DRENDO-1510 file (C-alpha; in Angstrom, 1 decimal, always signed):
<recs>
REC; n; res; u; v; w
REC; 1; MET; -40.9; +53.2; +88.1 .
REC; 2; THR; -39.9; +57.2; +88.4 .
REC; 3; SER; -36.8; +57.9; +86.6 .
REC; 4; ILE; -34.8; +61.2; +87.2 .
REC; 5; HIS; -33.7; +63.2; +84.4 .
REC; 6; HIS; -32.2; +66.7; +84.3 .
REC; 7; ALA; -30.7; +69.0; +81.9 .
REC; 8; THR; -30.3; +72.1; +80.0 .
REC; 9; VAL; -33.6; +73.7; +77.9 .
REC; 10; ARG; -31.1; +72.9; +74.7 .
REC; 11; ASP; -30.2; +69.9; +75.9 .
REC; 12; VAL; -34.3; +68.2; +76.6 .
REC; 13; ASP; -36.1; +66.3; +74.3 .
REC; 14; PRO; -38.8; +68.8; +73.1 .
REC; 15; VAL; -41.6; +66.6; +74.0 .
REC; 16; ALA; -40.3; +66.0; +77.2 .
REC; 17; LEU; -39.4; +69.9; +77.5 .
REC; 18; TYR; -43.8; +70.4; +76.4 .
REC; 19; ARG; -44.9; +67.9; +79.5 .
REC; 20; ILE; -42.5; +69.9; +81.6 .
REC; 21; LEU; -44.2; +73.1; +81.6 .
REC; 22; GLN; -47.8; +71.8; +80.9 .
REC; 23; LEU; -46.8; +70.1; +84.7 .
REC; 24; ARG; -45.7; +73.5; +85.4 .
REC; 25; THR; -48.9; +75.1; +83.8 .
REC; 26; GLU; -51.3; +72.6; +85.7 .
REC; 27; VAL; -49.8; +73.7; +89.6 .
REC; 28; PHE; -49.0; +77.2; +90.0 .
REC; 29; ILE; -51.4; +78.7; +86.9 .
REC; 30; HIS; -54.8; +76.0; +87.7 .
REC; 31; GLU; -54.3; +74.7; +90.9 .
REC; 32; GLN; -53.1; +77.7; +92.6 .
REC; 33; GLY; -54.1; +80.6; +90.5 .
REC; 34; ILE; -51.0; +82.3; +90.9 .
REC; 35; VAL; -51.6; +85.3; +87.9 .
REC; 36; GLY; -49.7; +88.3; +87.2 .
REC; 37; GLU; -46.2; +86.2; +87.6 .
REC; 38; GLN; -45.2; +85.2; +84.4 .
REC; 39; GLU; -44.5; +81.4; +84.7 .
REC; 40; ILE; -42.4; +81.4; +81.4 .
REC; 41; ASP; -40.1; +83.6; +82.6 .
REC; 42; GLY; -37.3; +83.2; +80.9 .
REC; 43; ARG; -34.9; +82.0; +83.4 .
REC; 44; ASP; -35.1; +78.4; +81.7 .
REC; 45; LEU; -33.6; +79.9; +78.9 .
REC; 46; GLU; -30.2; +80.7; +80.8 .
REC; 47; PRO; -27.9; +78.7; +79.8 .
REC; 48; THR; -26.8; +78.3; +83.9 .
REC; 49; THR; -30.1; +76.8; +84.9 .
REC; 50; THR; -30.4; +73.6; +85.1 .
REC; 51; LEU; -34.4; +71.4; +84.8 .
REC; 52; PHE; -34.9; +68.5; +86.9 .
REC; 53; TRP; -37.8; +65.7; +86.3 .
REC; 54; SER; -39.4; +63.0; +87.4 .
REC; 55; GLU; -40.5; +60.3; +84.4 .
REC; 56; GLU; -42.8; +57.2; +84.4 .
REC; 57; PRO; -41.8; +55.1; +81.9 .
REC; 58; ASN; -44.4; +56.1; +79.3 .
REC; 59; GLY; -42.9; +59.9; +79.1 .
REC; 60; ASP; -45.5; +61.4; +81.5 .
REC; 61; VAL; -43.6; +64.1; +83.4 .
REC; 62; LEU; -44.6; +63.7; +87.1 .
REC; 63; ALA; -42.6; +65.9; +89.2 .
REC; 64; THR; -39.9; +69.0; +88.6 .
REC; 65; LEU; -37.5; +71.9; +89.6 .
REC; 66; ARG; -35.3; +73.7; +88.4 .
REC; 67; VAL; -32.0; +74.8; +89.3 .
REC; 68; LEU; -30.7; +78.3; +88.8 .
REC; 69; GLN; -26.9; +78.6; +88.8 .
REC; 70; ASP; -25.9; +82.0; +88.3 .
REC; 71; GLU; -25.4; +83.0; +91.5 .
REC; 72; VAL; -24.8; +81.6; +94.9 .
REC; 73; PRO; -26.1; +80.7; +96.4 .
REC; 74; ALA; -27.5; +78.3; +93.6 .
REC; 75; HIS; -31.9; +78.6; +94.0 .
REC; 76; ILE; -34.1; +75.8; +93.7 .
REC; 77; GLY; -37.0; +77.2; +92.7 .
REC; 78; ARG; -40.6; +75.7; +90.3 .
REC; 79; VAL; -40.8; +73.0; +92.1 .
REC; 80; ALA; -44.4; +71.2; +90.9 .
REC; 81; THR; -46.0; +67.9; +91.1 .
REC; 82; ALA; -48.7; +66.9; +89.2 .
REC; 83; SER; -51.9; +65.5; +91.7 .
REC; 84; ALA; -52.3; +62.5; +91.1 .
REC; 85; ALA; -48.4; +61.7; +92.2 .
REC; 86; ARG; -47.9; +63.3; +95.5 .
REC; 87; GLY; -47.4; +61.7; +98.2 .
REC; 88; ARG; -44.5; +59.3; +96.2 .
REC; 89; GLY; -41.2; +61.1; +97.2 .
REC; 90; LEU; -40.4; +62.6; +93.9 .
REC; 91; ALA; -40.3; +65.8; +94.6 .
REC; 92; ALA; -38.5; +64.5; +97.5 .
REC; 93; ASP; -36.2; +62.6; +95.3 .
REC; 94; LEU; -35.8; +65.6; +92.8 .
REC; 95; VAL; -34.6; +68.5; +95.5 .
REC; 96; ARG; -32.0; +65.8; +97.2 .
REC; 97; ALA; -30.7; +65.3; +93.4 .
REC; 98; ALA; -30.8; +69.4; +92.9 .
REC; 99; ILE; -29.2; +69.8; +96.3 .
REC; 100; GLU; -26.1; +67.2; +95.5 .
REC; 101; PHE; -26.0; +68.5; +91.6 .
REC; 102; ALA; -25.6; +72.2; +92.7 .
REC; 103; GLY; -22.4; +71.3; +95.2 .
REC; 104; THR; -23.2; +74.8; +96.8 .
REC; 105; ASP; -25.1; +76.3; +99.3 .
REC; 106; VAL; -29.0; +76.6; +97.9 .
REC; 107; ALA; -31.1; +78.7; +98.3 .
REC; 108; ILE; -34.8; +78.5; +97.9 .
REC; 109; SER; -38.4; +80.7; +98.4 .
REC; 110; ALA; -40.6; +78.6; +100.1 .
REC; 111; GLN; -44.2; +78.6; +100.2 .
REC; 112; ALA; -44.2; +79.1; +103.8 .
REC; 113; TYR; -46.7; +75.4; +104.9 .
REC; 114; LEU; -43.9; +74.2; +103.3 .
REC; 115; GLU; -41.0; +75.4; +106.1 .
REC; 116; GLU; -41.3; +72.2; +107.7 .
REC; 117; TRP; -40.2; +70.1; +104.8 .
REC; 118; TYR; -37.2; +72.3; +103.2 .
REC; 119; GLY; -36.2; +71.5; +106.8 .
REC; 120; ARG; -35.5; +68.2; +106.2 .
REC; 121; PHE; -33.0; +68.2; +104.2 .
REC; 122; GLY; -31.4; +71.3; +106.2 .
REC; 123; PHE; -32.6; +73.9; +104.7 .
REC; 124; VAL; -32.9; +76.7; +107.5 .
REC; 125; ARG; -35.1; +80.2; +107.7 .
REC; 126; THR; -33.4; +83.4; +107.2 .
REC; 127; GLY; -35.5; +86.1; +106.8 .
REC; 128; PRO; -39.3; +87.4; +107.5 .
REC; 129; ASN; -42.4; +85.2; +105.4 .
REC; 130; TYR; -43.4; +87.7; +102.2 .
REC; 131; LEU; -46.2; +87.6; +99.6 .
REC; 132; GLU; -45.0; +86.3; +96.5 .
REC; 133; ALA; -47.4; +85.9; +93.2 .
REC; 134; GLY; -50.5; +86.6; +96.2 .
REC; 135; ILE; -48.6; +83.2; +97.9 .
REC; 136; ASP; -46.7; +83.2; +101.5 .
REC; 137; HIS; -43.7; +82.9; +101.2 .
REC; 138; LEU; -40.1; +82.4; +102.8 .
REC; 139; PRO; -36.5; +82.7; +102.6 .
REC; 140; MET; -34.4; +79.5; +103.6 .
REC; 141; LEU; -31.0; +78.6; +102.8 .
REC; 142; LEU; -28.8; +74.9; +103.3 .
REC; 143; THR; -25.6; +76.0; +103.9 .
REC; 144; ARG; -23.3; +73.2; +102.3 .
REC; 145; SER; -19.7; +73.1; +104.2 .
</recs>
């Protein structure tokens, strides 16, 4: 059974942090071929950034995302799930936890093919598609009233 964790970088166990960054590198750089964008961009170090991750009892990190709260609305990003763990609802659990944690409106720069998936959580498109890191994205917003 996996467990969900969240913390700022300074409070994340170094082994868990390593596994989070390893997973993001695997998904964004190796699988999706994103180059030219800085995966380790410094935003994780900001005191208003919170990392979320799903962890197996053995310490393996299977899914992750981050919440940037330095602006309104808060922003969910860097959503990644290990290829072997996809289809288990881990990313959905993290998104729900992040929305609850943010407690305010939440924006996301969604990969376009995931528009319907993010729509399940109440996100709606707020503008036209655009390229980010060579991948089709669109802006979405979850308004909490």
